[in-house]
N, CA and C of each residue as an Amber inpcrd file, in Angstrom:
protein
   192
  75.1800000  88.2270000 244.9460000  76.2730000  87.8310000 245.7660000
  77.4750000  88.7170000 245.4000000  78.1980000  89.0430000 246.4440000
  79.4040000  89.8730000 246.2320000  80.5880000  89.2050000 246.9140000
  81.7800000  89.4630000 246.4710000  82.9450000  88.8790000 247.0550000
  83.9910000  89.9520000 247.4010000  84.9050000  89.5450000 248.2880000
  86.0210000  90.4550000 248.6560000  87.3040000  89.7080000 248.2650000
  88.1330000  90.4010000 247.4550000  89.3780000  89.8490000 247.0130000
  90.5860000  90.6940000 247.4830000  91.7040000  90.0290000 247.6640000
  92.9710000  90.7020000 247.8740000  93.9950000  89.9590000 247.0850000
  94.7410000  90.7140000 246.2620000  95.7770000  90.1220000 245.4100000
  95.2470000  88.9560000 244.5930000  93.9920000  89.1480000 244.0530000
  93.3730000  88.1020000 243.2170000  92.8790000  86.8880000 243.9360000
  92.9170000  86.8930000 245.2310000  92.4800000  85.7410000 246.0450000
  91.1780000  86.1130000 246.7710000  90.1800000  85.2440000 246.6150000
  88.8780000  85.4540000 247.2430000  88.9690000  85.2170000 248.7610000
  88.6360000  86.1790000 249.5450000  88.7360000  86.1330000 250.9860000
  87.3910000  85.9810000 251.7230000  86.3070000  86.4200000 250.9790000
  85.0020000  86.3220000 251.5900000  83.9200000  86.5500000 250.5980000
  82.6950000  86.0440000 250.8920000  81.5450000  86.2310000 250.0390000
  80.3350000  86.4390000 250.9370000  79.3310000  87.1230000 250.3580000
  78.0630000  87.4000000 251.0990000  77.0400000  87.6830000 250.0500000
  75.8550000  87.2320000 250.2950000  74.7490000  87.4810000 249.3590000
  73.5070000  87.9160000 250.0770000  72.5370000  88.4560000 249.2750000
  71.2640000  88.8500000 249.8280000  70.1250000  88.2010000 249.0160000
  69.0120000  88.1060000 249.6750000  67.7720000  87.5860000 249.0020000
  66.6240000  88.4630000 249.4680000  65.9230000  89.0420000 248.5110000
  64.7800000  89.8360000 248.8510000  63.5460000  88.9210000 249.0860000
  62.9460000  89.0520000 250.2340000  61.8390000  88.1990000 250.6130000
  60.7220000  89.0450000 251.2210000  59.5890000  89.1050000 250.5530000
  58.4450000  89.9170000 251.0100000  58.9220000  91.3000000 251.3020000
  58.9040000  91.7200000 252.5990000  59.2640000  93.1550000 252.8670000
  60.5960000  93.2900000 253.6310000  61.4510000  92.2310000 253.5120000
  62.7810000  92.2930000 254.1640000  63.8100000  91.7870000 253.1730000
  65.0730000  92.0770000 253.5160000  66.2210000  91.5410000 252.7940000
  66.9700000  90.6160000 253.7010000  67.1600000  89.4050000 253.2340000
  67.8780000  88.3900000 254.0470000  69.3560000  88.4010000 253.6590000
  70.2590000  88.3470000 254.6420000  71.6460000  88.1790000 254.4040000
  71.8660000  86.6320000 254.2990000  72.4390000  86.2140000 253.1630000
  72.6070000  84.8190000 252.8980000  74.0340000  84.4780000 252.5770000
  74.4750000  83.3070000 252.9190000  75.7870000  82.7850000 252.5010000
  76.9200000  83.7790000 252.8050000  77.1020000  83.9850000 254.1200000
  78.1440000  84.9030000 254.5540000  79.3490000  84.0780000 255.0330000
  80.4240000  84.1720000 254.2730000  81.6380000  83.3790000 254.5740000
  82.9140000  84.2580000 254.4750000  83.8250000  84.0930000 255.4240000
  85.1020000  84.7430000 255.3910000  86.1420000  83.7030000 255.6780000
  87.2420000  83.6170000 254.9270000  88.2750000  82.6530000 255.2230000
  88.6880000  82.6830000 256.6670000  88.8380000  81.5530000 257.2790000
  89.1940000  81.4380000 258.6260000  90.3660000  82.2620000 259.0150000
  91.4230000  82.2330000 258.2190000  92.6730000  82.9910000 258.5100000
  92.4740000  84.4910000 258.3880000  91.3630000  84.9560000 257.7870000
  91.1200000  86.4180000 257.6210000  89.9720000  86.9240000 258.4300000
  89.4070000  86.1010000 259.3100000  88.2960000  86.5600000 260.1480000
  88.7670000  87.6210000 261.1770000  87.8270000  88.4180000 261.5910000
  88.1110000  89.4920000 262.5860000  89.0100000  90.6020000 262.0270000
  89.0050000  90.7850000 260.7410000  89.7730000  91.8110000 260.0940000
  88.9350000  92.8200000 259.3530000  87.5780000  92.7630000 259.5280000
  86.6940000  93.7250000 258.9080000  86.1520000  93.3570000 257.5590000
  86.4580000  92.1590000 257.0440000  86.0330000  91.7810000 255.7090000
  84.4760000  91.6060000 255.6790000  83.9260000  90.9220000 256.6650000
  82.4860000  90.7750000 256.7310000  81.7680000  92.0870000 256.8400000
  82.3020000  92.9740000 257.5920000  81.6890000  94.3340000 257.6520000
  81.7110000  95.1200000 256.3610000  82.8330000  94.9610000 255.6320000
  82.9340000  95.6020000 254.3060000  81.8870000  95.0520000 253.3710000
  81.7710000  93.6980000 253.3480000  80.7400000  93.0640000 252.4910000
  79.3340000  93.4780000 252.8670000  79.0550000  93.5230000 254.1670000
  77.7510000  93.9550000 254.6320000  77.4230000  95.3760000 254.2310000
  78.4280000  96.2510000 254.2990000  78.2100000  97.6290000 253.9060000
  77.8530000  97.7570000 252.4580000  78.4910000  96.9490000 251.6280000
  78.1760000  96.9970000 250.1540000  76.7300000  96.5060000 249.9180000
  76.3480000  95.4650000 250.6060000  75.0170000  94.9140000 250.3840000
  73.9100000  95.8260000 250.9640000  74.2280000  96.5260000 252.0280000
  73.2550000  97.4210000 252.6470000  72.8500000  98.5640000 251.6450000
  73.8150000  98.9140000 250.7770000  73.5350000  99.9510000 249.7740000
  72.6030000  99.4740000 248.6700000  72.3770000  98.1630000 248.5460000
  71.5580000  97.5940000 247.5110000  70.0490000  97.4670000 247.8630000
  69.7100000  97.8580000 249.0710000  68.3200000  97.6960000 249.5040000
  67.8870000  98.8370000 250.3910000  66.6060000  99.0890000 250.3580000
  66.0160000 100.0680000 251.2780000  65.1500000  99.3840000 252.3190000
  64.9960000  98.0610000 252.1800000  64.1800000  97.2240000 253.0860000
  64.9640000  96.9890000 254.3650000  64.2560000  96.5970000 255.4150000
  64.9970000  96.1510000 256.6530000  65.7890000  94.9160000 256.3130000
  66.9200000  94.7690000 256.9800000  67.8090000  93.5950000 256.7450000
  67.6710000  92.6480000 257.9140000  67.5380000  91.3660000 257.5760000
  67.4370000  90.2940000 258.5660000  68.6600000  89.4060000 258.4330000
  69.3940000  89.2140000 259.5440000  70.5460000  88.3660000 259.5520000
  70.2220000  87.2190000 260.5160000  70.2770000  86.0310000 260.0110000
  70.0260000  84.8400000 260.8760000  71.2050000  83.9050000 260.7590000
  71.2930000  83.0230000 261.7300000  72.3990000  82.0470000 261.6610000
  71.8130000  80.6150000 261.6900000  72.5420000  79.7050000 261.1430000
  72.1630000  78.3330000 261.0770000  72.5520000  77.6870000 262.4180000
  71.6500000  76.9920000 263.0320000  71.8850000  76.4650000 264.3810000
  73.0550000  75.4940000 264.4830000  73.4110000  74.8540000 263.3620000
  74.5360000  73.9150000 263.3650000  75.8730000  74.5350000 262.9390000
  75.8900000  75.8280000 262.7220000  77.1300000  76.4710000 262.3310000
  78.1210000  76.4700000 263.4740000  79.3500000  76.2280000 263.0980000
  80.4910000  76.2410000 264.0930000  81.5150000  77.3030000 263.7460000
């Protein structure tokens, strides 16, 4: 799991899980007040460097 901080405050987190021949993106959260500012993209870029496997991103059907 990796996090994104600004001025010592955690703004977002994202993790990966290696599963068979893919890497799953897990637990992807960005503070509501900081969404649409590129934080999720920065976290995803960091995690993409940690794997050579295909990446699978899924969403939970009850997410709002």
